[in-house]
PDB file of N, CA, C and O in Angstrom:
ATOM      1  N   MET A   1      33.807  23.315 -30.998  1.00  0.00           N
ATOM      2  CA  MET A   1      33.551  24.518 -30.223  1.00  0.00           C
ATOM      3  C   MET A   1      32.578  24.166 -29.106  1.00  0.00           C
ATOM      4  O   MET A   1      31.496  23.631 -29.346  1.00  0.00           O
ATOM      5  N   SER A   2      32.981  24.474 -27.898  1.00  0.00           N
ATOM      6  CA  SER A   2      32.171  24.133 -26.738  1.00  0.00           C
ATOM      7  C   SER A   2      31.428  25.354 -26.205  1.00  0.00           C
ATOM      8  O   SER A   2      31.935  26.474 -26.258  1.00  0.00           O
ATOM      9  N   CYS A   3      30.212  25.120 -25.689  1.00  0.00           N
ATOM     10  CA  CYS A   3      29.421  26.202 -25.083  1.00  0.00           C
ATOM     11  C   CYS A   3      29.165  25.932 -23.611  1.00  0.00           C
ATOM     12  O   CYS A   3      28.134  26.330 -23.070  1.00  0.00           O
ATOM     13  N   TYR A   4      30.100  25.258 -22.968  1.00  0.00           N
ATOM     14  CA  TYR A   4      29.939  24.925 -21.556  1.00  0.00           C
ATOM     15  C   TYR A   4      30.908  25.696 -20.673  1.00  0.00           C
ATOM     16  O   TYR A   4      31.419  25.172 -19.683  1.00  0.00           O
ATOM     17  N   TYR A   5      31.153  26.942 -21.043  1.00  0.00           N
ATOM     18  CA  TYR A   5      31.968  27.825 -20.225  1.00  0.00           C
ATOM     19  C   TYR A   5      31.065  28.910 -19.648  1.00  0.00           C
ATOM     20  O   TYR A   5      30.248  29.497 -20.358  1.00  0.00           O
ATOM     21  N   VAL A   6      31.224  29.169 -18.347  1.00  0.00           N
ATOM     22  CA  VAL A   6      30.472  30.219 -17.675  1.00  0.00           C
ATOM     23  C   VAL A   6      31.490  31.121 -16.976  1.00  0.00           C
ATOM     24  O   VAL A   6      32.416  30.643 -16.321  1.00  0.00           O
ATOM     25  N   ILE A   7      31.305  32.413 -17.125  1.00  0.00           N
ATOM     26  CA  ILE A   7      32.167  33.369 -16.430  1.00  0.00           C
ATOM     27  C   ILE A   7      31.293  34.185 -15.484  1.00  0.00           C
ATOM     28  O   ILE A   7      30.282  34.759 -15.888  1.00  0.00           O
ATOM     29  N   GLY A   8      31.700  34.224 -14.226  1.00  0.00           N
ATOM     30  CA  GLY A   8      31.072  35.098 -13.244  1.00  0.00           C
ATOM     31  C   GLY A   8      31.909  36.355 -13.132  1.00  0.00           C
ATOM     32  O   GLY A   8      33.125  36.274 -12.954  1.00  0.00           O
ATOM     33  N   VAL A   9      31.281  37.519 -13.232  1.00  0.00           N
ATOM     34  CA  VAL A   9      31.992  38.797 -13.199  1.00  0.00           C
ATOM     35  C   VAL A   9      31.402  39.659 -12.091  1.00  0.00           C
ATOM     36  O   VAL A   9      30.197  39.908 -12.065  1.00  0.00           O
ATOM     37  N   ARG A  10      32.249  40.110 -11.181  1.00  0.00           N
ATOM     38  CA  ARG A  10      31.816  41.051 -10.138  1.00  0.00           C
ATOM     39  C   ARG A  10      32.364  42.422 -10.480  1.00  0.00           C
ATOM     40  O   ARG A  10      33.549  42.573 -10.775  1.00  0.00           O
ATOM     41  N   ILE A  11      31.497  43.415 -10.439  1.00  0.00           N
ATOM     42  CA  ILE A  11      31.881  44.784 -10.729  1.00  0.00           C
ATOM     43  C   ILE A  11      31.694  45.602  -9.459  1.00  0.00           C
ATOM     44  O   ILE A  11      30.598  45.645  -8.901  1.00  0.00           O
ATOM     45  N   ASP A  12      32.761  46.250  -9.000  1.00  0.00           N
ATOM     46  CA  ASP A  12      32.698  47.026  -7.766  1.00  0.00           C
ATOM     47  C   ASP A  12      32.251  48.465  -7.984  1.00  0.00           C
ATOM     48  O   ASP A  12      31.749  49.095  -7.054  1.00  0.00           O
ATOM     49  N   ASN A  13      32.420  49.000  -9.195  1.00  0.00           N
ATOM     50  CA  ASN A  13      32.059  50.387  -9.444  1.00  0.00           C
ATOM     51  C   ASN A  13      31.482  50.489 -10.855  1.00  0.00           C
ATOM     52  O   ASN A  13      32.171  50.902 -11.788  1.00  0.00           O
ATOM     53  N   ARG A  14      30.220  50.111 -11.002  1.00  0.00           N
ATOM     54  CA  ARG A  14      29.583  50.022 -12.322  1.00  0.00           C
ATOM     55  C   ARG A  14      29.661  51.326 -13.106  1.00  0.00           C
ATOM     56  O   ARG A  14      29.887  51.304 -14.316  1.00  0.00           O
ATOM     57  N   VAL A  15      29.481  52.443 -12.446  1.00  0.00           N
ATOM     58  CA  VAL A  15      29.445  53.731 -13.132  1.00  0.00           C
ATOM     59  C   VAL A  15      30.794  54.039 -13.784  1.00  0.00           C
ATOM     60  O   VAL A  15      30.841  54.459 -14.940  1.00  0.00           O
ATOM     61  N   ASN A  16      31.881  53.833 -13.055  1.00  0.00           N
ATOM     62  CA  ASN A  16      33.208  54.187 -13.572  1.00  0.00           C
ATOM     63  C   ASN A  16      33.767  53.175 -14.565  1.00  0.00           C
ATOM     64  O   ASN A  16      34.570  53.550 -15.419  1.00  0.00           O
ATOM     65  N   VAL A  17      33.377  51.920 -14.485  1.00  0.00           N
ATOM     66  CA  VAL A  17      33.984  50.886 -15.325  1.00  0.00           C
ATOM     67  C   VAL A  17      33.102  50.479 -16.508  1.00  0.00           C
ATOM     68  O   VAL A  17      33.554  49.740 -17.382  1.00  0.00           O
ATOM     69  N   SER A  18      31.876  50.941 -16.548  1.00  0.00           N
ATOM     70  CA  SER A  18      30.913  50.428 -17.529  1.00  0.00           C
ATOM     71  C   SER A  18      31.358  50.591 -18.980  1.00  0.00           C
ATOM     72  O   SER A  18      31.145  49.682 -19.783  1.00  0.00           O
ATOM     73  N   LEU A  19      31.959  51.700 -19.335  1.00  0.00           N
ATOM     74  CA  LEU A  19      32.370  51.920 -20.720  1.00  0.00           C
ATOM     75  C   LEU A  19      33.464  50.934 -21.139  1.00  0.00           C
ATOM     76  O   LEU A  19      33.360  50.304 -22.192  1.00  0.00           O
ATOM     77  N   LYS A  20      34.502  50.801 -20.326  1.00  0.00           N
ATOM     78  CA  LYS A  20      35.599  49.879 -20.647  1.00  0.00           C
ATOM     79  C   LYS A  20      35.118  48.437 -20.616  1.00  0.00           C
ATOM     80  O   LYS A  20      35.530  47.626 -21.445  1.00  0.00           O
ATOM     81  N   LEU A  21      34.251  48.116 -19.668  1.00  0.00           N
ATOM     82  CA  LEU A  21      33.701  46.763 -19.584  1.00  0.00           C
ATOM     83  C   LEU A  21      32.889  46.439 -20.836  1.00  0.00           C
ATOM     84  O   LEU A  21      33.023  45.355 -21.404  1.00  0.00           O
ATOM     85  N   GLN A  22      32.060  47.369 -21.260  1.00  0.00           N
ATOM     86  CA  GLN A  22      31.250  47.154 -22.459  1.00  0.00           C
ATOM     87  C   GLN A  22      32.126  46.982 -23.693  1.00  0.00           C
ATOM     88  O   GLN A  22      31.791  46.190 -24.573  1.00  0.00           O
ATOM     89  N   GLU A  23      33.231  47.700 -23.776  1.00  0.00           N
ATOM     90  CA  GLU A  23      34.161  47.544 -24.902  1.00  0.00           C
ATOM     91  C   GLU A  23      34.718  46.125 -24.960  1.00  0.00           C
ATOM     92  O   GLU A  23      34.792  45.528 -26.034  1.00  0.00           O
ATOM     93  N   VAL A  24      35.109  45.586 -23.807  1.00  0.00           N
ATOM     94  CA  VAL A  24      35.641  44.215 -23.755  1.00  0.00           C
ATOM     95  C   VAL A  24      34.560  43.219 -24.152  1.00  0.00           C
ATOM     96  O   VAL A  24      34.827  42.291 -24.914  1.00  0.00           O
ATOM     97  N   LEU A  25      33.341  43.399 -23.645  1.00  0.00           N
ATOM     98  CA  LEU A  25      32.256  42.472 -23.970  1.00  0.00           C
ATOM     99  C   LEU A  25      31.874  42.568 -25.447  1.00  0.00           C
ATOM    100  O   LEU A  25      31.605  41.547 -26.079  1.00  0.00           O
ATOM    101  N   THR A  26      31.848  43.766 -25.998  1.00  0.00           N
ATOM    102  CA  THR A  26      31.514  43.934 -27.413  1.00  0.00           C
ATOM    103  C   THR A  26      32.568  43.284 -28.297  1.00  0.00           C
ATOM    104  O   THR A  26      32.235  42.644 -29.294  1.00  0.00           O
ATOM    105  N   LYS A  27      33.827  43.444 -27.940  1.00  0.00           N
ATOM    106  CA  LYS A  27      34.937  42.829 -28.687  1.00  0.00           C
ATOM    107  C   LYS A  27      34.782  41.307 -28.740  1.00  0.00           C
ATOM    108  O   LYS A  27      35.204  40.671 -29.706  1.00  0.00           O
ATOM    109  N   ASN A  28      34.183  40.732 -27.714  1.00  0.00           N
ATOM    110  CA  ASN A  28      34.013  39.283 -27.611  1.00  0.00           C
ATOM    111  C   ASN A  28      32.567  38.849 -27.841  1.00  0.00           C
ATOM    112  O   ASN A  28      32.197  37.723 -27.507  1.00  0.00           O
ATOM    113  N   GLY A  29      31.755  39.727 -28.403  1.00  0.00           N
ATOM    114  CA  GLY A  29      30.322  39.487 -28.546  1.00  0.00           C
ATOM    115  C   GLY A  29      29.954  38.223 -29.285  1.00  0.00           C
ATOM    116  O   GLY A  29      28.939  37.604 -28.965  1.00  0.00           O
ATOM    117  N   CYS A  30      30.751  37.812 -30.272  1.00  0.00           N
ATOM    118  CA  CYS A  30      30.420  36.602 -31.047  1.00  0.00           C
ATOM    119  C   CYS A  30      30.632  35.327 -30.234  1.00  0.00           C
ATOM    120  O   CYS A  30      30.154  34.263 -30.629  1.00  0.00           O
ATOM    121  N   LYS A  31      31.332  35.411 -29.117  1.00  0.00           N
ATOM    122  CA  LYS A  31      31.556  34.248 -28.249  1.00  0.00           C
ATOM    123  C   LYS A  31      30.525  34.167 -27.123  1.00  0.00           C
ATOM    124  O   LYS A  31      30.377  33.122 -26.489  1.00  0.00           O
ATOM    125  N   ILE A  32      29.806  35.277 -26.873  1.00  0.00           N
ATOM    126  CA  ILE A  32      28.876  35.336 -25.745  1.00  0.00           C
ATOM    127  C   ILE A  32      27.502  34.848 -26.203  1.00  0.00           C
ATOM    128  O   ILE A  32      26.826  35.493 -27.005  1.00  0.00           O
ATOM    129  N   LYS A  33      27.110  33.689 -25.670  1.00  0.00           N
ATOM    130  CA  LYS A  33      25.806  33.112 -26.011  1.00  0.00           C
ATOM    131  C   LYS A  33      24.700  33.712 -25.149  1.00  0.00           C
ATOM    132  O   LYS A  33      23.592  33.950 -25.628  1.00  0.00           O
ATOM    133  N   ALA A  34      25.008  33.957 -23.866  1.00  0.00           N
ATOM    134  CA  ALA A  34      24.009  34.530 -22.952  1.00  0.00           C
ATOM    135  C   ALA A  34      24.711  35.461 -21.968  1.00  0.00           C
ATOM    136  O   ALA A  34      25.866  35.250 -21.596  1.00  0.00           O
ATOM    137  N   ARG A  35      23.980  36.498 -21.558  1.00  0.00           N
ATOM    138  CA  ARG A  35      24.514  37.482 -20.618  1.00  0.00           C
ATOM    139  C   ARG A  35      23.400  37.891 -19.674  1.00  0.00           C
ATOM    140  O   ARG A  35      22.309  38.259 -20.111  1.00  0.00           O
ATOM    141  N   LEU A  36      23.675  37.827 -18.377  1.00  0.00           N
ATOM    142  CA  LEU A  36      22.700  38.206 -17.360  1.00  0.00           C
ATOM    143  C   LEU A  36      23.366  39.172 -16.398  1.00  0.00           C
ATOM    144  O   LEU A  36      24.380  38.842 -15.784  1.00  0.00           O
ATOM    145  N   GLY A  37      22.803  40.360 -16.264  1.00  0.00           N
ATOM    146  CA  GLY A  37      23.335  41.355 -15.342  1.00  0.00           C
ATOM    147  C   GLY A  37      22.432  41.501 -14.130  1.00  0.00           C
ATOM    148  O   GLY A  37      21.209  41.569 -14.260  1.00  0.00           O
ATOM    149  N   LEU A  38      23.038  41.550 -12.952  1.00  0.00           N
ATOM    150  CA  LEU A  38      22.287  41.640 -11.699  1.00  0.00           C
ATOM    151  C   LEU A  38      22.861  42.749 -10.828  1.00  0.00           C
ATOM    152  O   LEU A  38      24.078  42.847 -10.665  1.00  0.00           O
ATOM    153  N   HIS A  39      21.991  43.583 -10.269  1.00  0.00           N
ATOM    154  CA  HIS A  39      22.400  44.562  -9.274  1.00  0.00           C
ATOM    155  C   HIS A  39      21.180  44.938  -8.432  1.00  0.00           C
ATOM    156  O   HIS A  39      20.035  44.764  -8.850  1.00  0.00           O
ATOM    157  N   GLU A  40      21.454  45.449  -7.257  1.00  0.00           N
ATOM    158  CA  GLU A  40      20.385  45.825  -6.337  1.00  0.00           C
ATOM    159  C   GLU A  40      19.689  47.099  -6.819  1.00  0.00           C
ATOM    160  O   GLU A  40      20.340  48.051  -7.249  1.00  0.00           O
ATOM    161  N   VAL A  41      18.379  47.100  -6.742  1.00  0.00           N
ATOM    162  CA  VAL A  41      17.582  48.261  -7.144  1.00  0.00           C
ATOM    163  C   VAL A  41      16.508  48.485  -6.081  1.00  0.00           C
ATOM    164  O   VAL A  41      15.904  47.535  -5.583  1.00  0.00           O
ATOM    165  N   SER A  42      16.283  49.737  -5.747  1.00  0.00           N
ATOM    166  CA  SER A  42      15.174  50.087  -4.861  1.00  0.00           C
ATOM    167  C   SER A  42      14.535  51.357  -5.417  1.00  0.00           C
ATOM    168  O   SER A  42      14.997  51.906  -6.417  1.00  0.00           O
ATOM    169  N   GLU A  43      13.486  51.811  -4.771  1.00  0.00           N
ATOM    170  CA  GLU A  43      12.794  53.010  -5.248  1.00  0.00           C
ATOM    171  C   GLU A  43      13.680  54.251  -5.221  1.00  0.00           C
ATOM    172  O   GLU A  43      13.521  55.144  -6.053  1.00  0.00           O
ATOM    173  N   ASP A  44      14.622  54.313  -4.259  1.00  0.00           N
ATOM    174  CA  ASP A  44      15.424  55.517  -4.138  1.00  0.00           C
ATOM    175  C   ASP A  44      16.901  55.341  -4.476  1.00  0.00           C
ATOM    176  O   ASP A  44      17.671  56.291  -4.337  1.00  0.00           O
ATOM    177  N   ALA A  45      17.321  54.154  -4.916  1.00  0.00           N
ATOM    178  CA  ALA A  45      18.748  53.969  -5.205  1.00  0.00           C
ATOM    179  C   ALA A  45      18.977  52.821  -6.178  1.00  0.00           C
ATOM    180  O   ALA A  45      18.165  51.904  -6.305  1.00  0.00           O
ATOM    181  N   CYS A  46      20.096  52.907  -6.846  1.00  0.00           N
ATOM    182  CA  CYS A  46      20.546  51.846  -7.748  1.00  0.00           C
ATOM    183  C   CYS A  46      21.987  51.528  -7.345  1.00  0.00           C
ATOM    184  O   CYS A  46      22.852  52.403  -7.395  1.00  0.00           O
ATOM    185  N   ALA A  47      22.246  50.296  -6.952  1.00  0.00           N
ATOM    186  CA  ALA A  47      23.567  49.913  -6.442  1.00  0.00           C
ATOM    187  C   ALA A  47      24.649  50.153  -7.482  1.00  0.00           C
ATOM    188  O   ALA A  47      24.410  50.026  -8.683  1.00  0.00           O
ATOM    189  N   ASN A  48      25.836  50.501  -7.012  1.00  0.00           N
ATOM    190  CA  ASN A  48      26.966  50.757  -7.888  1.00  0.00           C
ATOM    191  C   ASN A  48      27.824  49.516  -8.108  1.00  0.00           C
ATOM    192  O   ASN A  48      28.786  49.555  -8.875  1.00  0.00           O
ATOM    193  N   ASP A  49      27.481  48.416  -7.440  1.00  0.00           N
ATOM    194  CA  ASP A  49      28.186  47.169  -7.692  1.00  0.00           C
ATOM    195  C   ASP A  49      27.196  46.177  -8.289  1.00  0.00           C
ATOM    196  O   ASP A  49      25.984  46.379  -8.217  1.00  0.00           O
ATOM    197  N   GLY A  50      27.714  45.116  -8.873  1.00  0.00           N
ATOM    198  CA  GLY A  50      26.811  44.149  -9.478  1.00  0.00           C
ATOM    199  C   GLY A  50      27.529  42.921  -9.969  1.00  0.00           C
ATOM    200  O   GLY A  50      28.744  42.783  -9.829  1.00  0.00           O
ATOM    201  N   LEU A  51      26.750  42.031 -10.548  1.00  0.00           N
ATOM    202  CA  LEU A  51      27.240  40.760 -11.091  1.00  0.00           C
ATOM    203  C   LEU A  51      26.800  40.633 -12.533  1.00  0.00           C
ATOM    204  O   LEU A  51      25.710  41.064 -12.910  1.00  0.00           O
ATOM    205  N   ILE A  52      27.670  40.033 -13.334  1.00  0.00           N
ATOM    206  CA  ILE A  52      27.302  39.633 -14.692  1.00  0.00           C
ATOM    207  C   ILE A  52      27.654  38.158 -14.820  1.00  0.00           C
ATOM    208  O   ILE A  52      28.736  37.726 -14.422  1.00  0.00           O
ATOM    209  N   ILE A  53      26.737  37.403 -15.375  1.00  0.00           N
ATOM    210  CA  ILE A  53      26.979  35.992 -15.651  1.00  0.00           C
ATOM    211  C   ILE A  53      26.960  35.823 -17.164  1.00  0.00           C
ATOM    212  O   ILE A  53      25.999  36.207 -17.831  1.00  0.00           O
ATOM    213  N   LEU A  54      28.038  35.241 -17.701  1.00  0.00           N
ATOM    214  CA  LEU A  54      28.177  35.050 -19.137  1.00  0.00           C
ATOM    215  C   LEU A  54      28.265  33.568 -19.466  1.00  0.00           C
ATOM    216  O   LEU A  54      28.959  32.824 -18.774  1.00  0.00           O
ATOM    217  N   GLN A  55      27.573  33.127 -20.513  1.00  0.00           N
ATOM    218  CA  GLN A  55      27.780  31.792 -21.070  1.00  0.00           C
ATOM    219  C   GLN A  55      28.529  31.996 -22.375  1.00  0.00           C
ATOM    220  O   GLN A  55      28.091  32.750 -23.244  1.00  0.00           O
ATOM    221  N   LEU A  56      29.664  31.318 -22.507  1.00  0.00           N
ATOM    222  CA  LEU A  56      30.533  31.502 -23.657  1.00  0.00           C
ATOM    223  C   LEU A  56      30.593  30.256 -24.529  1.00  0.00           C
ATOM    224  O   LEU A  56      30.499  29.128 -24.044  1.00  0.00           O
ATOM    225  N   CYS A  57      30.751  30.489 -25.827  1.00  0.00           N
ATOM    226  CA  CYS A  57      31.047  29.442 -26.796  1.00  0.00           C
ATOM    227  C   CYS A  57      32.398  29.769 -27.394  1.00  0.00           C
ATOM    228  O   CYS A  57      32.707  30.937 -27.629  1.00  0.00           O
ATOM    229  N   GLY A  58      33.192  28.769 -27.639  1.00  0.00           N
ATOM    230  CA  GLY A  58      34.490  29.000 -28.264  1.00  0.00           C
ATOM    231  C   GLY A  58      35.538  28.061 -27.724  1.00  0.00           C
ATOM    232  O   GLY A  58      35.247  27.102 -27.009  1.00  0.00           O
ATOM    233  N   GLU A  59      36.758  28.367 -28.086  1.00  0.00           N
ATOM    234  CA  GLU A  59      37.903  27.586 -27.621  1.00  0.00           C
ATOM    235  C   GLU A  59      38.313  28.074 -26.227  1.00  0.00           C
ATOM    236  O   GLU A  59      38.189  29.256 -25.906  1.00  0.00           O
ATOM    237  N   LEU A  60      38.796  27.149 -25.418  1.00  0.00           N
ATOM    238  CA  LEU A  60      39.188  27.484 -24.051  1.00  0.00           C
ATOM    239  C   LEU A  60      40.192  28.628 -24.021  1.00  0.00           C
ATOM    240  O   LEU A  60      40.093  29.505 -23.163  1.00  0.00           O
ATOM    241  N   LYS A  61      41.142  28.639 -24.924  1.00  0.00           N
ATOM    242  CA  LYS A  61      42.165  29.689 -24.961  1.00  0.00           C
ATOM    243  C   LYS A  61      41.527  31.071 -25.135  1.00  0.00           C
ATOM    244  O   LYS A  61      41.956  32.030 -24.492  1.00  0.00           O
ATOM    245  N   GLU A  62      40.514  31.187 -25.988  1.00  0.00           N
ATOM    246  CA  GLU A  62      39.818  32.455 -26.213  1.00  0.00           C
ATOM    247  C   GLU A  62      39.041  32.887 -24.971  1.00  0.00           C
ATOM    248  O   GLU A  62      39.026  34.065 -24.614  1.00  0.00           O
ATOM    249  N   VAL A  63      38.401  31.925 -24.324  1.00  0.00           N
ATOM    250  CA  VAL A  63      37.619  32.214 -23.120  1.00  0.00           C
ATOM    251  C   VAL A  63      38.543  32.657 -21.987  1.00  0.00           C
ATOM    252  O   VAL A  63      38.229  33.595 -21.254  1.00  0.00           O
ATOM    253  N   GLU A  64      39.668  31.986 -21.850  1.00  0.00           N
ATOM    254  CA  GLU A  64      40.641  32.374 -20.818  1.00  0.00           C
ATOM    255  C   GLU A  64      41.186  33.784 -21.074  1.00  0.00           C
ATOM    256  O   GLU A  64      41.454  34.522 -20.125  1.00  0.00           O
ATOM    257  N   GLN A  65      41.351  34.160 -22.334  1.00  0.00           N
ATOM    258  CA  GLN A  65      41.813  35.510 -22.658  1.00  0.00           C
ATOM    259  C   GLN A  65      40.760  36.553 -22.262  1.00  0.00           C
ATOM    260  O   GLN A  65      41.105  37.629 -21.774  1.00  0.00           O
ATOM    261  N   LEU A  66      39.498  36.237 -22.470  1.00  0.00           N
ATOM    262  CA  LEU A  66      38.425  37.137 -22.055  1.00  0.00           C
ATOM    263  C   LEU A  66      38.463  37.342 -20.542  1.00  0.00           C
ATOM    264  O   LEU A  66      38.333  38.471 -20.067  1.00  0.00           O
ATOM    265  N   VAL A  67      38.637  36.264 -19.786  1.00  0.00           N
ATOM    266  CA  VAL A  67      38.726  36.370 -18.328  1.00  0.00           C
ATOM    267  C   VAL A  67      39.902  37.270 -17.942  1.00  0.00           C
ATOM    268  O   VAL A  67      39.780  38.108 -17.049  1.00  0.00           O
ATOM    269  N   LYS A  68      41.019  37.096 -18.605  1.00  0.00           N
ATOM    270  CA  LYS A  68      42.202  37.924 -18.340  1.00  0.00           C
ATOM    271  C   LYS A  68      41.914  39.395 -18.659  1.00  0.00           C
ATOM    272  O   LYS A  68      42.261  40.282 -17.880  1.00  0.00           O
ATOM    273  N   ASP A  69      41.279  39.647 -19.808  1.00  0.00           N
ATOM    274  CA  ASP A  69      40.938  41.025 -20.191  1.00  0.00           C
ATOM    275  C   ASP A  69      39.993  41.667 -19.178  1.00  0.00           C
ATOM    276  O   ASP A  69      40.145  42.842 -18.842  1.00  0.00           O
ATOM    277  N   LEU A  70      39.028  40.907 -18.697  1.00  0.00           N
ATOM    278  CA  LEU A  70      38.099  41.428 -17.696  1.00  0.00           C
ATOM    279  C   LEU A  70      38.826  41.734 -16.390  1.00  0.00           C
ATOM    280  O   LEU A  70      38.593  42.778 -15.781  1.00  0.00           O
ATOM    281  N   ASN A  71      39.698  40.837 -15.962  1.00  0.00           N
ATOM    282  CA  ASN A  71      40.434  41.034 -14.709  1.00  0.00           C
ATOM    283  C   ASN A  71      41.428  42.182 -14.790  1.00  0.00           C
ATOM    284  O   ASN A  71      41.860  42.693 -13.757  1.00  0.00           O
ATOM    285  N   ASN A  72      41.796  42.597 -15.989  1.00  0.00           N
ATOM    286  CA  ASN A  72      42.699  43.745 -16.148  1.00  0.00           C
ATOM    287  C   ASN A  72      41.987  45.077 -15.945  1.00  0.00           C
ATOM    288  O   ASN A  72      42.639  46.118 -15.860  1.00  0.00           O
ATOM    289  N   LEU A  73      40.662  45.058 -15.867  1.00  0.00           N
ATOM    290  CA  LEU A  73      39.902  46.274 -15.619  1.00  0.00           C
ATOM    291  C   LEU A  73      39.839  46.544 -14.116  1.00  0.00           C
ATOM    292  O   LEU A  73      39.563  45.640 -13.328  1.00  0.00           O
ATOM    293  N   GLU A  74      40.094  47.780 -13.729  1.00  0.00           N
ATOM    294  CA  GLU A  74      40.054  48.141 -12.315  1.00  0.00           C
ATOM    295  C   GLU A  74      38.636  47.986 -11.773  1.00  0.00           C
ATOM    296  O   GLU A  74      37.682  48.491 -12.365  1.00  0.00           O
ATOM    297  N   GLY A  75      38.502  47.291 -10.652  1.00  0.00           N
ATOM    298  CA  GLY A  75      37.198  47.117 -10.030  1.00  0.00           C
ATOM    299  C   GLY A  75      36.388  45.952 -10.589  1.00  0.00           C
ATOM    300  O   GLY A  75      35.206  45.806 -10.277  1.00  0.00           O
ATOM    301  N   VAL A  76      37.031  45.118 -11.421  1.00  0.00           N
ATOM    302  CA  VAL A  76      36.339  43.957 -12.009  1.00  0.00           C
ATOM    303  C   VAL A  76      37.078  42.696 -11.601  1.00  0.00           C
ATOM    304  O   VAL A  76      38.307  42.641 -11.650  1.00  0.00           O
ATOM    305  N   LYS A  77      36.325  41.684 -11.197  1.00  0.00           N
ATOM    306  CA  LYS A  77      36.886  40.374 -10.866  1.00  0.00           C
ATOM    307  C   LYS A  77      36.092  39.325 -11.614  1.00  0.00           C
ATOM    308  O   LYS A  77      34.875  39.235 -11.455  1.00  0.00           O
ATOM    309  N   ALA A  78      36.773  38.525 -12.434  1.00  0.00           N
ATOM    310  CA  ALA A  78      36.114  37.506 -13.249  1.00  0.00           C
ATOM    311  C   ALA A  78      36.703  36.137 -12.956  1.00  0.00           C
ATOM    312  O   ALA A  78      37.906  35.986 -12.742  1.00  0.00           O
ATOM    313  N   LYS A  79      35.814  35.134 -12.952  1.00  0.00           N
ATOM    314  CA  LYS A  79      36.253  33.748 -12.739  1.00  0.00           C
ATOM    315  C   LYS A  79      35.555  32.850 -13.750  1.00  0.00           C
ATOM    316  O   LYS A  79      34.371  33.018 -14.044  1.00  0.00           O
ATOM    317  N   LEU A  80      36.309  31.902 -14.272  1.00  0.00           N
ATOM    318  CA  LEU A  80      35.812  30.953 -15.258  1.00  0.00           C
ATOM    319  C   LEU A  80      35.356  29.685 -14.584  1.00  0.00           C
ATOM    320  O   LEU A  80      36.024  29.167 -13.689  1.00  0.00           O
ATOM    321  N   ILE A  81      34.213  29.185 -15.016  1.00  0.00           N
ATOM    322  CA  ILE A  81      33.733  27.857 -14.621  1.00  0.00           C
ATOM    323  C   ILE A  81      33.683  27.034 -15.906  1.00  0.00           C
ATOM    324  O   ILE A  81      32.902  27.331 -16.810  1.00  0.00           O
ATOM    325  N   ASP A  82      34.519  25.999 -15.984  1.00  0.00           N
ATOM    326  CA  ASP A  82      34.582  25.126 -17.156  1.00  0.00           C
ATOM    327  C   ASP A  82      33.716  23.898 -16.876  1.00  0.00           C
ATOM    328  O   ASP A  82      34.084  23.058 -16.055  1.00  0.00           O
ATOM    329  N   LEU A  83      32.573  23.786 -17.548  1.00  0.00           N
ATOM    330  CA  LEU A  83      31.633  22.693 -17.314  1.00  0.00           C
ATOM    331  C   LEU A  83      31.740  21.589 -18.365  1.00  0.00           C
ATOM    332  O   LEU A  83      30.828  20.774 -18.500  1.00  0.00           O
ATOM    333  N   ASN A  84      32.839  21.557 -19.103  1.00  0.00           N
ATOM    334  CA  ASN A  84      33.042  20.510 -20.100  1.00  0.00           C
ATOM    335  C   ASN A  84      33.413  19.204 -19.441  1.00  0.00           C
ATOM    336  O   ASN A  84      33.623  18.204 -20.128  1.00  0.00           O
TER     337      ASN A  84
END
């Protein structure tokens, strides 16, 4: 089992997609070693788009399925970086 997979996820509409996105991430929670969420914040606003960076452990086939599941969500774009 390798832990050298990184997925970059761009979310265009965090408010509308957050529930479905969280369901996909929870379903794959045992494969996610690290998760970092980034979005713009100011005193008067919170951006509706953002980035999530995931470090995954598991088999490549499982990681590729997660990327596919993420890309099936409207407003989400995910890309895999295989560092093996």
